[in-house]
KEKOL-711567 format. One record per atom (N, C-alpha, C, O): residue number from 1; residue in three letters; atom name; x, y, z. Coordinates in nm, 2 decimals, padded with zeros to 4 digits, always signed. Atoms other than C-alpha are relative to their C-alpha. Last residue first. Layout:
ATOM   numar   keti   koltor       xx       yy       zz
ATOM     NUM    ALA       CA        X        Y        Z
...
//
This chain:
ATOM   numar   keti   koltor       xx       yy       zz
ATOM     130    ILE        N   +00.05   +00.07   +00.12
ATOM     130    ILE       CA   -00.42   +01.30   -00.28
ATOM     130    ILE        C   -00.08   +00.10   -00.08
ATOM     130    ILE        O   -00.13   +00.07   -00.19
ATOM     129    ASN        N   -00.09   -00.04   +00.11
ATOM     129    ASN       CA   -00.22   +01.51   -00.03
ATOM     129    ASN        C   -00.04   -00.07   -00.13
ATOM     129    ASN        O   +00.03   -00.05   -00.23
ATOM     128    GLU        N   +00.01   -00.14   +00.03
ATOM     128    GLU       CA   -00.49   +01.51   +00.24
ATOM     128    GLU        C   +00.08   +00.04   -00.12
ATOM     128    GLU        O   +00.06   +00.15   -00.17
ATOM     127    ARG        N   +00.13   -00.02   +00.07
ATOM     127    ARG       CA   -00.52   +01.13   +00.22
ATOM     127    ARG        C   -00.01   +00.15   -00.04
ATOM     127    ARG        O   -00.06   +00.18   -00.14
ATOM     126    ILE        N   +00.00   +00.05   +00.14
ATOM     126    ILE       CA   -00.15   +01.10   +00.29
ATOM     126    ILE        C   -00.13   +00.03   -00.07
ATOM     126    ILE        O   -00.12   +00.08   -00.18
ATOM     125    THR        N   -00.09   -00.08   +00.07
ATOM     125    THR       CA   -00.17   +01.32   +00.60
ATOM     125    THR        C   +00.01   -00.04   -00.15
ATOM     125    THR        O   +00.01   +00.04   -00.24
ATOM     124    ARG        N   +00.07   -00.12   +00.02
ATOM     124    ARG       CA   -00.47   +01.13   +00.73
ATOM     124    ARG        C   +00.08   +00.10   -00.08
ATOM     124    ARG        O   +00.03   +00.16   -00.18
ATOM     123    ALA        N   +00.11   +00.02   +00.09
ATOM     123    ALA       CA   -00.30   +00.80   +00.69
ATOM     123    ALA        C   -00.07   +00.13   -00.04
ATOM     123    ALA        O   -00.10   +00.15   -00.15
ATOM     122    ILE        N   -00.06   +00.02   +00.13
ATOM     122    ILE       CA   +00.01   +00.93   +00.86
ATOM     122    ILE        C   -00.10   -00.02   -00.10
ATOM     122    ILE        O   -00.09   +00.03   -00.21
ATOM     121    GLU        N   -00.06   -00.13   +00.05
ATOM     121    GLU       CA   -00.19   +01.07   +01.15
ATOM     121    GLU        C   +00.06   -00.02   -00.14
ATOM     121    GLU        O   +00.04   +00.07   -00.22
ATOM     120    GLU        N   +00.12   -00.09   +00.03
ATOM     120    GLU       CA   -00.40   +00.75   +01.20
ATOM     120    GLU        C   +00.05   +00.13   -00.06
ATOM     120    GLU        O   +00.00   +00.18   -00.16
ATOM     119    PHE        N   +00.06   +00.05   +00.12
ATOM     119    PHE       CA   -00.09   +00.53   +01.19
ATOM     119    PHE        C   -00.11   +00.09   -00.05
ATOM     119    PHE        O   -00.11   +00.12   -00.17
ATOM     118    GLU        N   -00.10   -00.03   +00.10
ATOM     118    GLU       CA   +00.08   +00.75   +01.45
ATOM     118    GLU        C   -00.05   -00.05   -00.14
ATOM     118    GLU        O   -00.04   +00.02   -00.24
ATOM     117    ALA        N   +00.01   -00.15   +00.03
ATOM     117    ALA       CA   -00.23   +00.75   +01.67
ATOM     117    ALA        C   +00.10   +00.04   -00.11
ATOM     117    ALA        O   +00.06   +00.12   -00.19
ATOM     116    GLN        N   +00.13   -00.03   +00.08
ATOM     116    GLN       CA   -00.24   +00.37   +01.65
ATOM     116    GLN        C   -00.01   +00.14   -00.04
ATOM     116    GLN        O   -00.04   +00.17   -00.15
ATOM     115    GLU        N   +00.13   +00.01   -00.08
ATOM     115    GLU       CA   +00.12   +00.34   +01.77
ATOM     115    GLU        C   -00.12   +00.04   -00.09
ATOM     115    GLU        O   -00.10   +00.09   -00.19
ATOM     114    LEU        N   +00.08   -00.12   -00.01
ATOM     114    LEU       CA   +00.40   +00.26   +01.53
ATOM     114    LEU        C   -00.12   -00.02   +00.10
ATOM     114    LEU        O   -00.17   -00.13   +00.10
ATOM     113    LYS        N   +00.11   +00.01   -00.09
ATOM     113    LYS       CA   +00.68   +00.00   +01.53
ATOM     113    LYS        C   -00.07   +00.13   +00.02
ATOM     113    LYS        O   -00.01   +00.23   +00.06
ATOM     112    VAL        N   +00.02   -00.12   -00.08
ATOM     112    VAL       CA   +00.90   +00.00   +01.23
ATOM     112    VAL        C   -00.12   -00.02   +00.08
ATOM     112    VAL        O   -00.22   -00.08   +00.04
ATOM     111    ARG        N   +00.12   -00.07   +00.03
ATOM     111    ARG       CA   +01.01   -00.34   +01.09
ATOM     111    ARG        C   -00.02   +00.12   +00.10
ATOM     111    ARG        O   +00.04   +00.12   +00.21
ATOM     110    PRO        N   +00.10   +00.01   -00.11
ATOM     110    PRO       CA   +01.37   -00.46   +01.12
ATOM     110    PRO        C   -00.12   +00.09   -00.04
ATOM     110    PRO        O   -00.11   +00.19   -00.11
ATOM     109    ASN        N   -00.01   -00.12   -00.09
ATOM     109    ASN       CA   +01.54   -00.49   +00.78
ATOM     109    ASN        C   -00.10   -00.02   +00.11
ATOM     109    ASN        O   -00.21   -00.07   +00.09
ATOM     108    SER        N   -00.06   +00.04   -00.13
ATOM     108    SER       CA   +01.55   -00.84   +00.64
ATOM     108    SER        C   +00.01   +00.11   +00.10
ATOM     108    SER        O   +00.05   +00.09   +00.21
ATOM     107    LEU        N   +00.11   +00.06   -00.08
ATOM     107    LEU       CA   +01.30   -00.74   +00.36
ATOM     107    LEU        C   +00.06   -00.05   +00.14
ATOM     107    LEU        O   -00.02   -00.07   +00.23
ATOM     106    LEU        N   -00.03   +00.13   -00.04
ATOM     106    LEU       CA   +01.56   -00.50   +00.22
ATOM     106    LEU        C   -00.10   -00.06   +00.10
ATOM     106    LEU        O   -00.13   -00.01   +00.20
ATOM     105    MET        N   +00.09   +00.10   +00.06
ATOM     105    MET       CA   +01.40   -00.20   +00.06
ATOM     105    MET        C   +00.03   -00.14   +00.04
ATOM     105    MET        O   -00.04   -00.24   +00.00
ATOM     104    ASP        N   +00.13   -00.02   -00.07
ATOM     104    ASP       CA   +01.57   +00.06   +00.29
ATOM     104    ASP        C   -00.10   -00.10   -00.05
ATOM     104    ASP        O   -00.20   -00.13   +00.02
ATOM     103    SER        N   +00.00   +00.10   -00.10
ATOM     103    SER       CA   +01.90   -00.08   +00.14
ATOM     103    SER        C   -00.13   +00.01   +00.09
ATOM     103    SER        O   -00.16   -00.08   +00.17
ATOM     102    GLU        N   +00.05   +00.13   +00.05
ATOM     102    GLU       CA   +01.83   +00.12   -00.17
ATOM     102    GLU        C   -00.01   -00.10   +00.11
ATOM     102    GLU        O   -00.11   -00.18   +00.10
ATOM     101    LYS        N   -00.11   +00.08   +00.07
ATOM     101    LYS       CA   +01.86   +00.45   +00.01
ATOM     101    LYS        C   -00.05   -00.13   -00.04
ATOM     101    LYS        O   -00.15   -00.18   +00.02
ATOM     100    ASN        N   -00.10   -00.10   +00.02
ATOM     100    ASN       CA   +01.62   +00.72   +00.14
ATOM     100    ASN        C   +00.13   -00.06   -00.06
ATOM     100    ASN        O   +00.22   +00.01   -00.11
ATOM      99    ILE        N   -00.14   +00.04   -00.01
ATOM      99    ILE       CA   +01.30   +00.52   +00.11
ATOM      99    ILE        C   +00.10   +00.12   -00.01
ATOM      99    ILE        O   +00.06   +00.22   -00.08
ATOM      98    PRO        N   -00.09   -00.12   +00.00
ATOM      98    PRO       CA   +00.93   +00.56   +00.15
ATOM      98    PRO        C   +00.14   -00.05   +00.03
ATOM      98    PRO        O   +00.16   -00.12   +00.13
ATOM      97    ILE        N   -00.08   -00.02   -00.12
ATOM      97    ILE       CA   +00.77   +00.22   +00.07
ATOM      97    ILE        C   +00.08   +00.13   -00.01
ATOM      97    ILE        O   +00.17   +00.14   -00.10
ATOM      96    LEU        N   -00.06   -00.13   +00.02
ATOM      96    LEU       CA   +00.48   +00.15   -00.17
ATOM      96    LEU        C   +00.07   +00.04   +00.12
ATOM      96    LEU        O   +00.01   +00.06   +00.23
ATOM      95    HIS        N   -00.05   -00.07   -00.11
ATOM      95    HIS       CA   +00.40   -00.22   -00.17
ATOM      95    HIS        C   +00.06   +00.13   -00.04
ATOM      95    HIS        O   +00.14   +00.14   -00.14
ATOM      94    ILE        N   -00.12   -00.07   +00.02
ATOM      94    ILE       CA   +00.19   -00.35   -00.45
ATOM      94    ILE        C   +00.03   +00.07   +00.13
ATOM      94    ILE        O   -00.05   +00.13   +00.20
ATOM      93    HIS        N   -00.03   -00.12   -00.07
ATOM      93    HIS       CA   -00.08   -00.61   -00.41
ATOM      93    HIS        C   +00.14   +00.06   -00.04
ATOM      93    HIS        O   +00.23   -00.01   -00.07
ATOM      92    ALA        N   -00.09   -00.09   +00.07
ATOM      92    ALA       CA   -00.25   -00.91   -00.58
ATOM      92    ALA        C   +00.02   +00.13   +00.08
ATOM      92    ALA        O   -00.08   +00.19   +00.13
ATOM      91    HIS        N   +00.08   -00.11   +00.06
ATOM      91    HIS       CA   -00.43   -01.12   -00.32
ATOM      91    HIS        C   +00.10   +00.10   -00.06
ATOM      91    HIS        O   +00.19   +00.14   +00.01
ATOM      90    PRO        N   +00.04   +00.04   +00.14
ATOM      90    PRO       CA   -00.30   -01.45   -00.18
ATOM      90    PRO        C   -00.10   +00.10   -00.06
ATOM      90    PRO        O   -00.22   +00.07   -00.09
ATOM      89    VAL        N   +00.15   +00.00   +00.00
ATOM      89    VAL       CA   -00.12   -01.27   +00.11
ATOM      89    VAL        C   -00.05   -00.04   -00.14
ATOM      89    VAL        O   +00.00   +00.02   -00.24
ATOM      88    GLU        N   +00.05   -00.01   -00.14
ATOM      88    GLU       CA   +00.25   -01.32   +00.19
ATOM      88    GLU        C   -00.15   +00.00   +00.01
ATOM      88    GLU        O   -00.20   -00.06   +00.11
ATOM      87    MET        N   -00.01   +00.13   -00.07
ATOM      87    MET       CA   +00.38   -01.45   -00.15
ATOM      87    MET        C   -00.08   +00.01   +00.14
ATOM      87    MET        O   -00.13   -00.10   +00.18
ATOM      86    GLY        N   +00.11   +00.09   +00.03
ATOM      86    GLY       CA   +00.30   -01.17   -00.39
ATOM      86    GLY        C   -00.01   -00.13   +00.07
ATOM      86    GLY        O   -00.09   -00.22   +00.04
ATOM      85    ILE        N   -00.05   +00.13   -00.04
ATOM      85    ILE       CA   +00.63   -00.99   -00.39
ATOM      85    ILE        C   -00.11   -00.11   -00.03
ATOM      85    ILE        O   -00.08   -00.21   -00.10
ATOM      84    VAL        N   +00.10   +00.10   +00.02
ATOM      84    VAL       CA   +00.57   -00.67   -00.57
ATOM      84    VAL        C   +00.06   -00.13   +00.03
ATOM      84    VAL        O   +00.15   -00.18   -00.03
ATOM      83    MET        N   -00.03   +00.14   -00.01
ATOM      83    MET       CA   +00.78   -00.38   -00.45
ATOM      83    MET        C   -00.12   -00.09   -00.03
ATOM      83    MET        O   -00.23   -00.06   +00.03
ATOM      82    LEU        N   +00.11   +00.08   +00.04
ATOM      82    LEU       CA   +00.78   -00.01   -00.53
ATOM      82    LEU        C   +00.04   -00.14   +00.00
ATOM      82    LEU        O   +00.15   -00.18   -00.06
ATOM      81    GLY        N   -00.04   +00.13   +00.06
ATOM      81    GLY       CA   +01.02   +00.23   -00.36
ATOM      81    GLY        C   -00.13   -00.08   -00.02
ATOM      81    GLY        O   -00.22   -00.07   +00.05
ATOM      80    ILE        N   +00.09   +00.11   -00.04
ATOM      80    ILE       CA   +00.90   +00.58   -00.30
ATOM      80    ILE        C   +00.04   -00.12   -00.07
ATOM      80    ILE        O   +00.03   -00.13   -00.20
ATOM      79    ARG        N   +00.08   +00.06   +00.10
ATOM      79    ARG       CA   +01.18   +00.83   -00.32
ATOM      79    ARG        C   -00.10   -00.09   +00.07
ATOM      79    ARG        O   -00.11   -00.11   +00.19
ATOM      78    GLN        N   -00.06   -00.03   +00.13
ATOM      78    GLN       CA   +01.40   +01.06   -00.12
ATOM      78    GLN        C   -00.08   -00.05   -00.12
ATOM      78    GLN        O   -00.10   +00.02   -00.22
ATOM      77    CYS        N   -00.07   +00.11   +00.06
ATOM      77    CYS       CA   +01.19   +01.06   +00.20
ATOM      77    CYS        C   +00.06   +00.05   -00.14
ATOM      77    CYS        O   +00.02   +00.15   -00.19
ATOM      76    PRO        N   -00.13   -00.04   +00.05
ATOM      76    PRO       CA   +01.00   +01.29   +00.44
ATOM      76    PRO        C   +00.08   -00.13   -00.05
ATOM      76    PRO        O   +00.10   -00.22   +00.02
ATOM      75    VAL        N   -00.11   +00.06   -00.08
ATOM      75    VAL       CA   +00.65   +01.15   +00.47
ATOM      75    VAL        C   +00.13   +00.04   -00.06
ATOM      75    VAL        O   +00.16   +00.03   -00.18
ATOM      74    ALA        N   +00.04   +00.03   -00.14
ATOM      74    ALA       CA   +00.33   +01.33   +00.36
ATOM      74    ALA        C   +00.12   -00.05   +00.09
ATOM      74    ALA        O   +00.12   -00.02   +00.21
ATOM      73    LYS        N   +00.03   -00.13   -00.06
ATOM      73    LYS       CA   +00.44   +01.49   +00.03
ATOM      73    LYS        C   -00.03   -00.02   +00.15
ATOM      73    LYS        O   -00.01   +00.08   +00.23
ATOM      72    GLU        N   -00.12   -00.08   +00.01
ATOM      72    GLU       CA   +00.61   +01.17   -00.09
ATOM      72    GLU        C   -00.02   +00.14   +00.07
ATOM      72    GLU        O   +00.07   +00.19   +00.13
ATOM      71    ILE        N   -00.09   +00.04   -00.10
ATOM      71    ILE       CA   +00.31   +00.97   +00.03
ATOM      71    ILE        C   +00.13   +00.08   +00.01
ATOM      71    ILE        O   +00.17   +00.12   +00.11
ATOM      70    ALA        N   +00.06   -00.06   -00.12
ATOM      70    ALA       CA   +00.08   +01.18   -00.19
ATOM      70    ALA        C   +00.09   -00.05   +00.12
ATOM      70    ALA        O   +00.11   +00.03   +00.21
ATOM      69    LYS        N   -00.03   -00.14   -00.01
ATOM      69    LYS       CA   +00.30   +01.11   -00.49
ATOM      69    LYS        C   -00.05   +00.07   +00.12
ATOM      69    LYS        O   +00.01   +00.16   +00.18
ATOM      68    ALA        N   -00.14   -00.02   -00.03
ATOM      68    ALA       CA   +00.30   +00.74   -00.41
ATOM      68    ALA        C   +00.03   +00.15   +00.00
ATOM      68    ALA        O   +00.11   +00.19   +00.09
ATOM      67    VAL        N   -00.03   +00.02   -00.14
ATOM      67    VAL       CA   -00.08   +00.74   -00.39
ATOM      67    VAL        C   +00.14   +00.02   +00.04
ATOM      67    VAL        O   +00.17   +00.09   +00.14
ATOM      66    LYS        N   +00.07   -00.11   -00.07
ATOM      66    LYS       CA   -00.12   +00.89   -00.73
ATOM      66    LYS        C   +00.02   -00.01   +00.15
ATOM      66    LYS        O   +00.05   +00.09   +00.21
ATOM      65    LYS        N   -00.08   -00.12   +00.02
ATOM      65    LYS       CA   +00.14   +00.65   -00.87
ATOM      65    LYS        C   -00.06   +00.12   +00.07
ATOM      65    LYS        O   +00.01   +00.20   +00.14
ATOM      64    ALA        N   -00.12   +00.00   -00.09
ATOM      64    ALA       CA   -00.04   +00.36   -00.72
ATOM      64    ALA        C   +00.09   +00.12   -00.01
ATOM      64    ALA        O   +00.14   +00.17   +00.09
ATOM      63    PHE        N   +00.05   -00.02   -00.13
ATOM      63    PHE       CA   -00.36   +00.45   -00.90
ATOM      63    PHE        C   +00.11   +00.01   +00.10
ATOM      63    PHE        O   +00.12   +00.10   +00.19
ATOM      62    ILE        N   +00.04   -00.14   +00.00
ATOM      62    ILE       CA   -00.17   +00.47   -01.23
ATOM      62    ILE        C   -00.06   +00.04   +00.14
ATOM      62    ILE        O   -00.03   +00.15   +00.19
ATOM      61    ASN        N   -00.12   -00.08   -00.01
ATOM      61    ASN       CA   -00.01   +00.14   -01.15
ATOM      61    ASN        C   -00.03   +00.15   +00.00
ATOM      61    ASN        O   +00.04   +00.22   +00.07
ATOM      60    MET        N   -00.05   +00.01   -00.13
ATOM      60    MET       CA   -00.35   -00.02   -01.08
ATOM      60    MET        C   +00.13   +00.08   +00.02
ATOM      60    MET        O   +00.15   +00.14   +00.13
ATOM      59    GLU        N   +00.08   -00.08   -00.09
ATOM      59    GLU       CA   -00.49   +00.12   -01.40
ATOM      59    GLU        C   +00.05   -00.01   +00.14
ATOM      59    GLU        O   +00.05   +00.09   +00.21
ATOM      58    GLY        N   -00.02   -00.14   +00.03
ATOM      58    GLY       CA   -00.21   -00.03   -01.60
ATOM      58    GLY        C   -00.07   +00.09   +00.09
ATOM      58    GLY        O   -00.01   +00.18   +00.15
ATOM      57    ILE        N   -00.13   -00.03   -00.05
ATOM      57    ILE       CA   -00.24   -00.37   -01.43
ATOM      57    ILE        C   +00.04   +00.15   -00.02
ATOM      57    ILE        O   +00.10   +00.21   +00.06
ATOM      56    ALA        N   +00.01   -00.01   -00.15
ATOM      56    ALA       CA   -00.62   -00.36   -01.48
ATOM      56    ALA        C   +00.14   +00.03   +00.06
ATOM      56    ALA        O   +00.15   +00.11   +00.15
ATOM      55    ALA        N   +00.07   -00.13   -00.04
ATOM      55    ALA       CA   -00.58   -00.28   -01.85
ATOM      55    ALA        C   +00.00   +00.01   +00.15
ATOM      55    ALA        O   +00.03   +00.12   +00.20
ATOM      54    ASP        N   -00.09   -00.12   +00.02
ATOM      54    ASP       CA   -00.32   -00.56   -01.90
ATOM      54    ASP        C   -00.07   +00.13   +00.04
ATOM      54    ASP        O   +00.00   +00.21   +00.10
ATOM      53    ASP        N   -00.02   -00.03   +00.14
ATOM      53    ASP       CA   -00.54   -00.83   -01.74
ATOM      53    ASP        C   +00.08   +00.13   -00.02
ATOM      53    ASP        O   +00.10   +00.20   +00.08
ATOM      52    LEU        N   +00.09   -00.11   +00.03
ATOM      52    LEU       CA   -00.47   -00.93   -01.38
ATOM      52    LEU        C   +00.02   +00.02   -00.15
ATOM      52    LEU        O   +00.13   +00.00   -00.21
ATOM      51    ASP        N   +00.12   +00.06   +00.06
ATOM      51    ASP       CA   -00.30   -01.27   -01.36
ATOM      51    ASP        C   -00.11   +00.11   -00.03
ATOM      51    ASP        O   -00.21   +00.08   -00.09
ATOM      50    PHE        N   -00.01   +00.02   +00.15
ATOM      50    PHE       CA   +00.03   -01.09   -01.33
ATOM      50    PHE        C   -00.11   -00.09   -00.06
ATOM      50    PHE        O   -00.11   -00.12   -00.17
ATOM      49    ILE        N   +00.02   -00.12   +00.08
ATOM      49    ILE       CA   -00.07   -00.96   -00.99
ATOM      49    ILE        C   +00.01   -00.02   -00.15
ATOM      49    ILE        O   -00.06   +00.05   -00.22
ATOM      48    TYR        N   -00.14   -00.04   +00.05
ATOM      48    TYR       CA   -00.12   -01.30   -00.84
ATOM      48    TYR        C   -00.02   +00.12   -00.10
ATOM      48    TYR        O   -00.10   +00.12   -00.19
ATOM      47    ASP        N   -00.11   +00.04   -00.08
ATOM      47    ASP       CA   -00.42   -01.40   -00.62
ATOM      47    ASP        C   +00.13   +00.06   -00.04
ATOM      47    ASP        O   +00.21   +00.12   +00.04
ATOM      46    VAL        N   -00.09   +00.07   +00.09
ATOM      46    VAL       CA   -00.70   -01.20   -00.79
ATOM      46    VAL        C   +00.13   -00.03   +00.09
ATOM      46    VAL        O   +00.18   +00.06   +00.15
ATOM      45    GLU        N   -00.08   +00.10   -00.07
ATOM      45    GLU       CA   -00.99   -01.07   -00.59
ATOM      45    GLU        C   +00.07   -00.09   -00.10
ATOM      45    GLU        O   +00.02   -00.18   -00.16
ATOM      44    GLN        N   +00.02   +00.13   +00.07
ATOM      44    GLN       CA   -01.11   -00.76   -00.78
ATOM      44    GLN        C   +00.09   -00.10   +00.07
ATOM      44    GLN        O   +00.21   -00.08   +00.09
ATOM      43    LYS        N   +00.11   +00.06   -00.07
ATOM      43    LYS       CA   -01.08   -00.48   -00.53
ATOM      43    LYS        C   -00.04   -00.13   -00.06
ATOM      43    LYS        O   -00.10   -00.22   +00.01
ATOM      42    PRO        N   +00.12   -00.01   +00.08
ATOM      42    PRO       CA   -00.73   -00.43   -00.67
ATOM      42    PRO        C   -00.12   -00.05   +00.09
ATOM      42    PRO        O   -00.10   -00.14   +00.17
ATOM      41    ILE        N   +00.07   +00.13   +00.05
ATOM      41    ILE       CA   -00.48   -00.37   -00.40
ATOM      41    ILE        C   -00.11   +00.03   -00.10
ATOM      41    ILE        O   -00.17   +00.13   -00.09
ATOM      40    VAL        N   +00.10   -00.03   +00.11
ATOM      40    VAL       CA   -00.23   -00.09   -00.31
ATOM      40    VAL        C   -00.05   -00.14   -00.05
ATOM      40    VAL        O   +00.03   -00.22   -00.09
ATOM      39    LEU        N   +00.03   +00.11   +00.09
ATOM      39    LEU       CA   -00.03   -00.14   +00.02
ATOM      39    LEU        C   -00.11   +00.05   -00.10
ATOM      39    LEU        O   -00.21   +00.11   -00.05
ATOM      38    THR        N   +00.14   +00.02   +00.05
ATOM      38    THR       CA   +00.13   +00.15   +00.19
ATOM      38    THR        C   -00.02   -00.11   -00.09
ATOM      38    THR        O   +00.07   -00.14   -00.17
ATOM      37    HIS        N   +00.00   +00.12   +00.08
ATOM      37    HIS       CA   +00.45   +00.20   +00.39
ATOM      37    HIS        C   -00.15   -00.03   -00.03
ATOM      37    HIS        O   -00.23   -00.06   +00.06
ATOM      36    GLY        N   +00.07   -00.03   +00.13
ATOM      36    GLY       CA   +00.40   +00.56   +00.53
ATOM      36    GLY        C   +00.00   -00.12   -00.10
ATOM      36    GLY        O   -00.06   -00.11   -00.21
ATOM      35    LYS        N   +00.12   -00.08   -00.02
ATOM      35    LYS       CA   +00.65   +00.52   +00.81
ATOM      35    LYS        C   -00.06   +00.03   -00.14
ATOM      35    LYS        O   +00.02   +00.08   -00.23
ATOM      34    ALA        N   -00.03   -00.15   -00.02
ATOM      34    ALA       CA   +00.90   +00.26   +00.70
ATOM      34    ALA        C   -00.13   +00.07   +00.03
ATOM      34    ALA        O   -00.24   +00.02   -00.01
ATOM      33    MET        N   -00.14   -00.01   +00.02
ATOM      33    MET       CA   +00.92   -00.13   +00.66
ATOM      33    MET        C   +00.04   +00.15   +00.03
ATOM      33    MET        O   +00.16   +00.17   +00.06
ATOM      32    PRO        N   -00.07   -00.08   +00.11
ATOM      32    PRO       CA   +00.57   -00.14   +00.79
ATOM      32    PRO        C   +00.15   -00.01   +00.01
ATOM      32    PRO        O   +00.21   -00.02   +00.11
ATOM      31    ASN        N   -00.14   +00.05   -00.03
ATOM      31    ASN       CA   +00.39   -00.42   +00.98
ATOM      31    ASN        C   +00.10   +00.07   -00.09
ATOM      31    ASN        O   +00.16   +00.00   -00.17
ATOM      30    ILE        N   -00.01   +00.00   -00.15
ATOM      30    ILE       CA   +00.04   -00.26   +00.98
ATOM      30    ILE        C   +00.13   -00.06   +00.05
ATOM      30    ILE        O   +00.15   -00.06   +00.17
ATOM      29    ASP        N   -00.04   +00.14   -00.05
ATOM      29    ASP       CA   +00.08   -00.18   +00.61
ATOM      29    ASP        C   +00.01   +00.01   +00.15
ATOM      29    ASP        O   +00.08   +00.10   +00.20
ATOM      28    LEU        N   -00.13   +00.01   -00.06
ATOM      28    LEU       CA   -00.11   +00.15   +00.55
ATOM      28    LEU        C   +00.02   -00.15   +00.04
ATOM      28    LEU        O   -00.07   -00.22   +00.08
ATOM      27    PHE        N   +00.01   -00.01   -00.15
ATOM      27    PHE       CA   -00.41   +00.13   +00.31
ATOM      27    PHE        C   +00.14   -00.02   +00.05
ATOM      27    PHE        O   +00.23   -00.08   -00.01
ATOM      26    ALA        N   -00.13   -00.02   -00.06
ATOM      26    ALA       CA   -00.48   +00.17   -00.06
ATOM      26    ALA        C   -00.01   +00.02   +00.15
ATOM      26    ALA        O   -00.09   +00.10   +00.20
ATOM      25    PHE        N   +00.00   -00.04   -00.14
ATOM      25    PHE       CA   -00.79   +00.04   -00.24
ATOM      25    PHE        C   +00.14   +00.01   +00.05
ATOM      25    PHE        O   +00.22   -00.08   +00.02
ATOM      24    PHE        N   -00.12   +00.02   -00.08
ATOM      24    PHE       CA   -00.86   -00.01   -00.61
ATOM      24    PHE        C   -00.01   +00.06   +00.14
ATOM      24    PHE        O   -00.10   +00.15   +00.16
ATOM      23    LYS        N   -00.08   +00.12   +00.03
ATOM      23    LYS       CA   -01.14   -00.05   -00.86
ATOM      23    LYS        C   +00.11   -00.04   +00.10
ATOM      23    LYS        O   +00.15   -00.15   +00.10
ATOM      22    GLU        N   +00.09   +00.12   +00.03
ATOM      22    GLU       CA   -01.42   +00.19   -00.77
ATOM      22    GLU        C   +00.07   -00.13   -00.02
ATOM      22    GLU        O   +00.01   -00.23   -00.01
ATOM      21    ASP        N   +00.09   -00.04   +00.11
ATOM      21    ASP       CA   -01.18   +00.44   -00.60
ATOM      21    ASP        C   -00.09   -00.13   -00.03
ATOM      21    ASP        O   -00.09   -00.22   +00.05
ATOM      20    GLU        N   +00.09   +00.10   +00.05
ATOM      20    GLU       CA   -01.00   +00.43   -00.27
ATOM      20    GLU        C   -00.07   +00.06   -00.12
ATOM      20    GLU        O   -00.10   +00.18   -00.13
ATOM      19    ALA        N   +00.07   -00.03   +00.12
ATOM      19    ALA       CA   -00.72   +00.61   -00.09
ATOM      19    ALA        C   -00.09   -00.12   -00.05
ATOM      19    ALA        O   -00.07   -00.23   -00.01
ATOM      18    VAL        N   -00.05   -00.13   +00.05
ATOM      18    VAL       CA   -00.54   +00.63   +00.24
ATOM      18    VAL        C   -00.06   +00.04   -00.13
ATOM      18    VAL        O   -00.06   +00.16   -00.16
ATOM      17    LYS        N   +00.02   -00.02   +00.14
ATOM      17    LYS       CA   -00.72   +00.37   +00.45
ATOM      17    LYS        C   +00.06   +00.13   -00.04
ATOM      17    LYS        O   +00.05   +00.23   +00.03
ATOM      16    TYR        N   -00.03   -00.14   +00.01
ATOM      16    TYR       CA   -00.58   +00.28   +00.79
ATOM      16    TYR        C   +00.00   +00.04   -00.15
ATOM      16    TYR        O   +00.10   +00.04   -00.22
ATOM      15    SER        N   -00.13   -00.03   +00.06
ATOM      15    SER       CA   -00.76   -00.05   +00.82
ATOM      15    SER        C   +00.03   +00.15   +00.01
ATOM      15    SER        O   -00.06   +00.23   +00.05
ATOM      14    PRO        N   -00.04   -00.14   +00.00
ATOM      14    PRO       CA   -01.05   -00.21   +01.00
ATOM      14    PRO        C   +00.14   +00.01   -00.06
ATOM      14    PRO        O   +00.22   -00.08   -00.06
ATOM      13    ILE        N   -00.11   -00.01   -00.09
ATOM      13    ILE       CA   -01.17   -00.55   +00.89
ATOM      13    ILE        C   +00.05   +00.14   +00.00
ATOM      13    ILE        O   +00.07   +00.20   -00.11
ATOM      12    GLU        N   +00.02   +00.10   -00.10
ATOM      12    GLU       CA   -01.51   -00.59   +00.73
ATOM      12    GLU        C   +00.11   -00.01   +00.11
ATOM      12    GLU        O   +00.08   -00.05   +00.22
ATOM      11    GLY        N   +00.03   -00.06   -00.13
ATOM      11    GLY       CA   -01.47   -00.26   +00.55
ATOM      11    GLY        C   -00.03   -00.10   +00.11
ATOM      11    GLY        O   -00.08   -00.06   +00.21
ATOM      10    ALA        N   +00.14   +00.00   -00.02
ATOM      10    ALA       CA   -01.50   -00.42   +00.20
ATOM      10    ALA        C   -00.04   +00.06   +00.13
ATOM      10    ALA        O   -00.16   +00.08   +00.16
ATOM       9    ALA        N   +00.06   -00.10   +00.10
ATOM       9    ALA       CA   -01.14   -00.32   +00.12
ATOM       9    ALA        C   -00.15   +00.01   +00.02
ATOM       9    ALA        O   -00.21   +00.11   -00.01
ATOM       8    ILE        N   -00.04   -00.14   -00.04
ATOM       8    ILE       CA   -01.03   -00.49   +00.44
ATOM       8    ILE        C   -00.06   +00.10   -00.09
ATOM       8    ILE        O   -00.12   +00.20   -00.05
ATOM       7    ARG        N   +00.08   -00.03   -00.12
ATOM       7    ARG       CA   -01.23   -00.81   +00.37
ATOM       7    ARG        C   +00.04   +00.14   +00.05
ATOM       7    ARG        O   -00.05   +00.21   +00.10
ATOM       6    SER        N   +00.14   -00.03   +00.04
ATOM       6    SER       CA   -01.08   -00.82   +00.02
ATOM       6    SER        C   -00.09   +00.04   +00.11
ATOM       6    SER        O   -00.17   +00.13   +00.10
ATOM       5    PHE        N   +00.00   -00.13   +00.07
ATOM       5    PHE       CA   -00.73   -00.78   +00.17
ATOM       5    PHE        C   -00.14   +00.03   -00.05
ATOM       5    PHE        O   -00.18   +00.15   -00.05
ATOM       4    ILE        N   +00.00   -00.10   -00.10
ATOM       4    ILE       CA   -00.80   -01.07   +00.42
ATOM       4    ILE        C   +00.00   +00.14   -00.07
ATOM       4    ILE        O   -00.06   +00.23   -00.01
ATOM       3    SER        N   -00.13   -00.02   -00.06
ATOM       3    SER       CA   -00.89   -01.29   +00.12
ATOM       3    SER        C   -00.01   +00.11   +00.11
ATOM       3    SER        O   -00.11   +00.19   +00.11
ATOM       2    ALA        N   -00.07   -00.12   +00.04
ATOM       2    ALA       CA   -01.25   -01.38   +00.07
ATOM       2    ALA        C   +00.13   +00.02   +00.07
ATOM       2    ALA        O   +00.15   -00.02   +00.18
ATOM       1    MET        N   -00.01   -00.09   -00.11
ATOM       1    MET       CA   -01.35   -01.74   +00.12
ATOM       1    MET        C   +00.08   +00.12   -00.05
ATOM       1    MET        O   +00.18   +00.11   -00.11
//
């Protein structure tokens, strides 16, 4: 059975897409740590990021960099934090999180609540900056 992320990339489940190419897909996290919190996934269904071959990991990071630069232009922040946890969904993914201080990356922080219109606007603004 396809992971929820594979189903999102295939368009079977709606998402706030910010970028896509033939190998990777980026979309807003619906339970974000900050406005603009984006997930980058390979379209190849692989559970653990370090099971990807070296070329795919490199390409995924280059794709994530392009998305991170667009997030920086779209969302006021000092940096884009990058996190790989890999426990919550069995599909390799990178979290790109707008931050202003290191503690913004703490998983224990309360999540940001956004309305659908806010998600749509953030996704549109990021897309426009890619």
